[in-house]
C-alpha positions as CSV (number, residue, x, y, z in Angstrom):
1,M,-14.0,-53.9,49.9
2,N,-12.7,-56.3,47.3
3,R,-9.7,-57.7,49.3
4,L,-7.2,-56.6,46.5
5,L,-4.0,-55.3,48.0
6,V,-1.0,-54.1,45.8
7,F,2.5,-53.4,47.2
8,Q,5.2,-51.1,45.8
9,T,8.5,-50.4,47.5
10,D,12.2,-49.6,46.9
11,F,13.1,-52.6,49.2
12,G,14.0,-55.1,46.5
13,L,13.5,-58.8,47.0
14,S,16.9,-59.8,48.3
15,D,16.0,-59.7,52.0
16,G,12.9,-60.3,54.1
17,A,11.3,-56.8,54.1
18,V,8.6,-57.4,51.5
19,A,7.9,-60.9,53.0
20,A,7.4,-59.2,56.4
21,M,4.8,-56.8,54.8
22,Y,3.0,-59.8,53.3
23,G,3.0,-61.5,56.7
24,V,1.5,-58.5,58.5
25,A,-1.2,-58.2,55.8
26,L,-2.1,-61.9,55.9
27,S,-2.2,-61.8,59.7
28,V,-5.0,-59.2,59.3
29,D,-6.9,-61.3,56.8
30,E,-5.6,-64.6,55.2
31,D,-8.1,-64.2,52.4
32,L,-6.5,-61.0,51.0
33,K,-5.2,-61.2,47.4
34,I,-1.8,-59.5,47.5
35,F,0.0,-58.4,44.3
36,N,3.3,-56.6,43.6
37,L,3.4,-53.5,41.4
38,T,7.2,-53.4,41.7
39,H,9.9,-53.5,44.4
40,D,12.6,-52.3,42.1
41,I,12.1,-48.5,42.6
42,P,15.5,-47.0,42.9
43,P,16.2,-46.3,46.6
44,F,14.6,-43.0,47.9
45,D,13.2,-42.2,44.4
46,T,9.8,-40.8,45.2
47,F,9.4,-39.5,41.6
48,E,9.8,-43.0,40.2
49,A,7.3,-44.3,42.8
50,S,4.8,-41.6,41.7
51,Y,5.2,-42.5,38.1
52,R,4.8,-46.2,38.5
53,L,1.6,-45.7,40.5
54,F,0.4,-43.6,37.5
55,Q,1.3,-46.5,35.2
56,A,-0.8,-49.0,37.2
57,V,-3.5,-47.6,39.5
58,P,-6.0,-46.4,36.9
59,Y,-6.4,-49.9,35.5
60,W,-7.3,-51.7,38.8
61,P,-10.9,-52.0,40.0
62,Q,-12.6,-49.6,42.4
63,N,-11.7,-50.3,46.1
64,T,-8.3,-51.8,45.3
65,V,-5.8,-50.7,48.0
66,F,-2.3,-49.8,47.0
67,V,0.5,-49.5,49.5
68,T,3.5,-47.6,48.2
69,V,6.6,-47.3,50.5
70,V,9.4,-45.2,49.1
71,D,10.1,-43.3,52.3
72,P,13.4,-41.4,52.8
73,G,11.7,-39.4,55.6
74,V,10.6,-42.4,57.6
75,G,10.2,-41.6,61.3
76,S,10.2,-37.9,60.7
77,S,7.3,-35.4,60.9
78,R,6.1,-36.3,57.3
79,R,2.5,-37.5,57.4
80,S,1.3,-41.1,56.8
81,I,-1.9,-40.9,54.7
82,V,-4.5,-42.7,52.8
83,A,-5.8,-41.1,49.6
84,R,-8.9,-42.0,47.6
85,T,-8.6,-41.4,43.8
86,K,-11.4,-40.1,41.7
87,L,-11.6,-43.6,40.1
88,G,-12.2,-45.1,43.6
89,Q,-8.9,-46.8,44.4
90,Y,-7.1,-46.1,47.7
91,I,-3.4,-45.4,48.1
92,V,-1.6,-45.8,51.5
93,T,1.6,-43.8,51.4
94,P,3.9,-41.3,53.0
95,D,2.9,-37.7,52.1
96,N,6.1,-37.0,50.2
97,G,5.1,-36.4,46.6
98,S,4.3,-40.0,45.7
99,L,0.8,-39.0,44.6
100,S,1.8,-36.3,42.2
101,H,1.2,-38.2,38.9
102,I,-2.1,-39.7,40.2
103,A,-3.2,-36.2,41.1
104,R,-2.3,-34.9,37.6
105,A,-3.8,-37.8,35.6
106,V,-6.6,-39.2,37.7
107,G,-7.3,-36.8,40.5
108,I,-7.4,-37.2,44.3
109,E,-10.9,-37.1,45.7
110,S,-10.0,-37.0,49.4
111,A,-7.2,-37.9,51.8
112,R,-6.9,-38.8,55.5
113,V,-4.1,-38.9,58.0
114,I,-3.5,-42.3,59.6
115,R,-4.2,-42.3,63.3
116,E,-1.6,-44.6,64.8
117,E,-4.0,-46.0,67.4
118,V,-6.0,-47.3,64.4
119,G,-3.3,-47.9,61.8
120,R,-0.2,-49.1,63.6
121,R,0.6,-52.8,64.2
122,K,0.3,-53.9,67.9
123,D,3.6,-53.7,69.9
124,S,5.4,-51.8,67.1
125,E,5.4,-48.4,68.9
126,N,9.2,-48.5,69.4
127,S,9.8,-49.2,65.7
128,Y,10.7,-45.9,63.9
129,T,12.3,-47.1,60.6
130,F,10.0,-49.7,59.2
131,H,6.6,-48.0,58.7
132,G,6.2,-50.0,55.5
133,R,5.5,-53.1,57.7
134,D,4.2,-51.5,60.9
135,I,1.8,-48.8,59.5
136,F,1.4,-48.9,55.7
137,A,1.0,-52.6,55.1
138,Y,-1.1,-53.0,58.3
139,T,-3.4,-50.1,57.5
140,G,-3.7,-51.3,53.9
141,A,-4.7,-54.7,55.0
142,L,-7.3,-53.4,57.4
143,L,-8.8,-51.3,54.7
144,A,-8.7,-53.9,52.0
145,S,-10.3,-56.5,54.2
146,G,-13.1,-54.2,55.4
147,K,-12.0,-54.4,59.0
148,I,-11.9,-50.6,59.1
149,T,-13.6,-48.1,56.8
150,Y,-11.9,-45.2,55.1
151,D,-13.7,-42.9,57.5
152,D,-12.1,-44.8,60.5
153,I,-8.5,-44.0,59.4
154,G,-8.2,-40.5,60.7
155,E,-8.7,-36.8,60.1
156,E,-9.7,-35.8,56.6
157,I,-7.3,-33.3,55.0
158,D,-7.7,-31.1,51.9
159,P,-6.1,-32.8,48.9
160,E,-4.7,-29.4,48.0
161,D,-2.5,-29.6,51.1
162,L,-0.8,-32.8,50.0
163,V,2.9,-32.6,49.0
164,M,3.2,-32.4,45.3
165,M,6.3,-32.3,43.1
166,K,7.2,-29.3,41.0
167,G,7.5,-29.4,37.2
168,M,4.6,-31.7,36.6
169,Y,3.1,-29.7,33.7
170,P,4.6,-28.5,30.4
171,V,4.8,-24.9,29.3
172,I,2.5,-24.4,26.3
173,S,2.2,-21.6,23.7
174,E,0.2,-21.4,20.5
175,T,3.0,-23.0,18.4
176,S,5.3,-24.7,20.9
177,I,5.4,-27.0,24.0
178,L,8.3,-27.2,26.4
179,G,8.0,-30.4,28.4
180,T,10.1,-32.8,30.6
181,I,11.5,-36.2,29.9
182,E,9.8,-37.9,32.8
183,T,11.0,-41.5,32.3
184,L,12.4,-43.9,29.8
185,D,10.6,-46.9,28.4
186,V,12.6,-49.4,30.5
187,R,13.4,-52.0,27.8
188,F,13.3,-50.0,24.6
189,G,14.8,-46.6,25.5
190,S,11.9,-44.5,24.2
191,L,11.5,-41.1,25.9
192,W,8.2,-40.6,27.7
193,T,7.3,-37.0,28.4
194,N,4.8,-35.0,30.5
195,I,3.0,-33.7,27.4
196,S,-0.4,-35.2,27.2
197,R,-2.1,-36.1,23.9
198,E,-4.7,-33.4,24.4
199,Q,-2.0,-30.8,25.0
200,F,0.0,-31.9,21.9
201,E,-3.2,-31.9,19.7
202,K,-3.5,-28.2,20.4
203,L,-0.5,-27.6,18.2
204,G,-2.5,-28.9,15.2
205,I,0.1,-31.5,14.1
206,R,-1.7,-34.3,12.4
207,P,-0.4,-37.9,12.0
208,G,2.0,-38.0,9.1
209,E,3.1,-34.4,9.6
210,S,6.4,-33.5,11.1
211,A,7.3,-31.4,14.1
212,D,10.5,-29.5,15.0
213,V,11.8,-31.5,18.0
214,A,14.7,-30.6,20.3
215,I,16.0,-32.4,23.4
216,L,17.7,-30.1,25.9
217,C,19.9,-30.8,28.8
218,G,19.9,-27.4,30.6
219,K,21.0,-25.0,27.9
220,T,22.7,-27.7,25.8
221,T,20.9,-29.1,22.8
222,R,21.4,-32.9,22.7
223,F,19.1,-33.6,19.7
224,H,17.4,-31.5,17.1
225,S,15.5,-32.7,14.0
226,F,12.2,-32.7,12.2
227,V,10.3,-35.8,13.4
228,P,7.1,-37.2,12.0
229,F,4.1,-37.7,14.3
230,S,3.0,-41.3,13.8
231,H,0.4,-43.7,15.1
232,T,2.8,-46.5,15.5
233,F,6.5,-47.6,15.0
234,A,5.9,-49.3,11.7
235,D,4.7,-46.1,10.2
236,V,8.4,-45.1,9.8
237,Q,11.4,-47.0,8.5
238,I,13.6,-49.0,10.8
239,G,16.1,-46.7,12.4
240,E,14.0,-43.6,11.9
241,Y,12.6,-41.2,14.6
242,L,9.0,-40.8,15.5
243,L,6.7,-38.9,17.9
244,Y,3.8,-41.0,19.1
245,V,1.2,-41.3,21.8
246,N,2.4,-43.8,24.3
247,S,0.4,-46.3,26.4
248,M,-0.1,-43.7,29.1
249,D,-1.7,-41.3,26.5
250,Y,1.3,-39.0,26.6
251,I,3.8,-38.1,23.9
252,G,6.8,-40.3,23.4
253,L,9.9,-40.0,21.2
254,A,11.5,-43.1,19.8
255,I,13.6,-44.8,17.1
256,N,11.9,-47.6,15.4
257,Q,13.6,-50.8,16.5
258,G,16.3,-48.7,18.2
259,N,17.1,-47.2,21.6
260,F,16.7,-43.4,21.6
261,A,18.1,-42.9,25.1
262,K,21.3,-44.9,24.4
263,A,21.7,-43.3,21.0
264,Y,21.9,-39.8,22.4
265,N,22.7,-40.5,26.0
266,I,19.5,-39.0,27.3
267,G,18.5,-38.7,31.0
268,T,15.3,-37.9,32.7
269,R,13.7,-35.1,34.7
270,D,15.2,-31.7,35.3
271,P,17.4,-30.5,33.5
272,W,16.2,-32.8,30.6
273,H,13.5,-31.2,28.5
274,I,11.8,-31.6,25.2
275,R,10.7,-28.8,23.0
276,I,8.1,-29.4,20.2
277,D,7.5,-26.7,17.7
278,K,4.9,-26.6,14.9
279,I,6.8,-26.2,11.6
280,R,5.7,-22.9,10.1
281,T,4.7,-23.1,6.4
282,P,6.6,-20.5,4.3
283,L,4.5,-17.8,2.8
């Protein structure tokens, strides 16, 4: 293993929870290199945790171990697992949907349930509400340091049996795509969708051409306009709309040097959807 360990939580940094996870990991191996993905996931927001893993995991080396702890079901019957991605990273996580975006974009090669006799910190058996410290950070550190192997963790399970979130894929027809606004570009307010570049390309809309774009909140249309598909923001005038391929290779909707989400008071996930139609050429 490469001794790279990356933490993500909804704990914030205003108390000692994350520091406790660091301490447990370094007690396993002081030579571990520990990094933070983020600790600002909104409390209990497993969808956001899933998306931020998608944003980071594919760009880290093989054998990097990620520990993600957004765990509203801590102490319940939900499983504690380690998954191996098809790119060779490991993710230590509750089985609560936090692997949904990785499964869609990268693929889960295999998964194992953590056996507590292997992956629980000594003398923590009476702790039921801080598995981030007592199970996930500890197991992640053991794996990243090479003190246990992936096969040592526990019973292998079918990746198809992992908990996955609904609504991960757009609805596609020959001339239209109905997708979801999955997240907002945090600083700039662009809308990031679940429509991949490959799916969009099937509409046959080329750079410089416009599409018929609508943003829907349930049955209410919040935005509707013809929008050009552009390579980059500078391809349109300041204040104009554009469709573009974002850094995740998915379709985004933006205002050049503006904030689309604030301009139209746009939210994310169900019931927020985007419909993109190919403009039909009159006969």
